[in-house]
C-alpha positions as CSV (number, residue, x, y, z in Angstrom):
1,M,255.0,-86.9,162.6
2,K,251.6,-88.4,162.2
3,I,248.6,-86.5,160.9
4,K,245.1,-87.8,161.7
5,I,241.7,-86.2,160.8
6,E,238.5,-87.2,162.6
7,L,235.4,-86.2,161.2
8,N,232.3,-85.8,163.2
9,P,229.1,-85.0,161.3
10,D,227.3,-83.7,164.6
11,L,229.4,-80.8,165.0
12,D,228.8,-77.2,163.7
13,D,231.2,-75.1,161.7
14,E,231.9,-73.1,164.8
15,D,232.8,-76.2,166.9
16,T,235.7,-77.2,164.9
17,C,238.7,-77.9,167.1
18,V,242.3,-78.6,166.2
19,T,244.4,-80.4,168.8
20,I,248.1,-81.0,168.7
21,N,249.4,-83.9,170.8
22,A,253.2,-83.6,171.3
23,K,255.8,-84.7,173.8
24,A,257.2,-81.3,174.0
25,V,256.9,-77.6,172.0
26,T,259.7,-78.1,169.3
27,P,260.1,-75.5,166.5
28,E,258.2,-77.7,164.1
29,V,255.0,-77.7,166.8
30,E,255.4,-74.1,167.1
31,Q,255.5,-73.6,163.5
32,I,252.3,-75.8,163.0
33,Y,250.6,-73.6,165.7
34,Q,251.6,-70.3,164.4
35,Q,250.4,-71.5,161.0
36,L,246.9,-72.5,162.5
37,Q,246.6,-69.3,164.4
38,G,247.3,-67.0,161.6
39,T,244.7,-68.9,159.1
40,N,242.3,-66.1,159.5
41,S,244.5,-63.1,160.6
42,H,246.0,-62.5,157.2
43,P,244.1,-60.0,154.8
44,D,243.4,-60.9,151.1
45,Q,243.7,-57.2,150.0
46,I,245.7,-54.2,150.8
47,E,245.2,-50.4,150.2
48,G,247.6,-48.8,147.8
49,K,247.5,-45.2,146.7
50,K,248.4,-43.5,143.3
51,E,247.7,-40.0,142.5
52,N,245.4,-39.5,145.4
53,I,243.2,-42.5,144.4
54,S,243.1,-45.6,146.9
55,Y,243.1,-49.0,145.3
56,Y,242.5,-52.1,146.6
57,L,245.0,-54.6,145.7
58,S,245.1,-58.6,145.9
59,L,248.0,-59.6,147.9
60,N,248.3,-62.3,145.1
61,E,248.9,-59.5,142.5
62,I,251.7,-57.9,144.4
63,L,255.2,-59.0,143.1
64,F,257.0,-57.1,146.2
65,F,257.2,-54.4,148.6
66,E,260.0,-52.0,149.0
67,T,261.1,-48.8,150.7
68,E,261.7,-45.9,148.7
69,D,262.2,-42.4,150.0
70,K,260.8,-43.3,153.4
71,Q,257.7,-44.7,151.8
72,V,256.9,-48.3,151.3
73,I,255.9,-49.1,147.7
74,A,253.8,-52.1,146.7
75,H,254.8,-53.4,143.2
76,T,252.6,-55.3,140.7
77,C,253.4,-56.3,137.0
78,R,253.0,-53.0,135.8
79,D,252.4,-50.5,138.5
80,A,253.5,-49.4,141.9
81,F,251.5,-48.0,145.1
82,I,252.1,-46.3,148.1
83,V,251.1,-48.4,151.2
84,D,250.5,-46.9,154.7
85,Y,252.7,-49.5,156.4
86,K,256.3,-50.1,157.4
87,L,258.2,-53.1,156.3
88,Y,258.2,-54.7,159.9
89,E,254.5,-54.2,160.1
90,L,253.8,-55.9,156.7
91,E,256.3,-58.8,157.9
92,K,253.7,-59.4,160.8
93,L,250.7,-58.6,158.6
94,L,251.3,-60.9,155.7
95,S,251.1,-64.5,155.2
96,N,254.1,-66.8,154.7
97,Q,253.7,-66.4,150.9
98,F,255.8,-63.3,151.5
99,M,259.5,-63.0,153.0
100,R,261.9,-60.5,153.7
101,V,264.9,-60.8,151.1
102,S,266.8,-57.6,151.7
103,K,266.7,-54.8,154.3
104,S,264.4,-52.9,152.0
105,T,262.4,-55.5,150.3
106,I,259.6,-58.0,151.2
107,L,259.1,-60.5,148.3
108,N,255.8,-62.7,147.2
109,L,257.3,-66.0,146.9
110,N,254.3,-67.0,144.6
111,Q,255.4,-64.5,142.1
112,I,259.0,-65.6,141.5
113,Y,259.7,-66.7,137.7
114,S,263.5,-67.2,138.1
115,L,266.6,-66.8,140.0
116,T,270.0,-65.7,138.8
117,R,272.7,-66.3,141.4
118,S,276.0,-64.4,141.6
119,I,278.8,-64.1,144.0
120,S,277.6,-61.1,145.8
121,N,273.7,-61.4,145.5
122,C,270.6,-63.2,143.8
123,K,268.5,-61.6,141.1
124,I,264.8,-62.5,141.0
125,N,262.5,-62.1,137.8
126,F,259.0,-62.1,137.6
127,R,256.6,-63.5,135.1
128,D,255.2,-61.0,132.6
129,S,257.1,-58.0,134.2
130,Y,260.2,-56.1,133.7
131,K,260.8,-55.8,137.4
132,T,263.6,-57.3,139.2
133,V,264.7,-57.7,142.8
134,Y,267.9,-58.4,144.4
135,V,268.2,-60.8,147.5
136,S,271.3,-60.1,149.6
137,R,273.6,-62.9,150.8
138,H,272.4,-62.6,154.4
139,Y,268.8,-63.5,153.2
140,Y,269.7,-66.0,150.2
141,R,269.7,-69.3,152.6
142,N,266.5,-68.6,154.1
143,L,264.9,-67.8,150.5
144,N,266.3,-71.0,149.3
145,D,265.1,-72.9,152.1
146,R,261.5,-71.6,151.8
147,L,261.5,-72.3,148.1
148,N,262.8,-76.1,148.7
149,E,259.9,-76.4,151.3
150,R,257.3,-75.3,148.9
151,R,258.5,-77.9,146.3
152,S,258.2,-80.7,148.7
């Protein structure tokens, strides 16, 4: 795949255009298209509630989202907040820095500090936090692939 950028100083910021030239729509082309489409559609913050107070949380601070008693909880290093979304809604809403790692958990890939693999699952630890998340075997391969993509 070739990547080429053509600069035109006569264009306004609103006139920026991205064109993909391909022989066919492959999964790689589709992924590039989806990433370009989603650059402005992902929020930077999400509303979380705790004790009848609304907090506006930066997505970069969130370690993971999990379901608990039919509520979705956003976990930060030291706190937890209730959010008014279902996990499937968050999957569509959030950028690709988040990934579902179990039936009840969506993980922020940027916050992973370490992985401990065992026969039945994988334990994830976060920097400066006592909280942990378990990745089910079903999702482990996808997680490993995503982490490898980020390193290269």
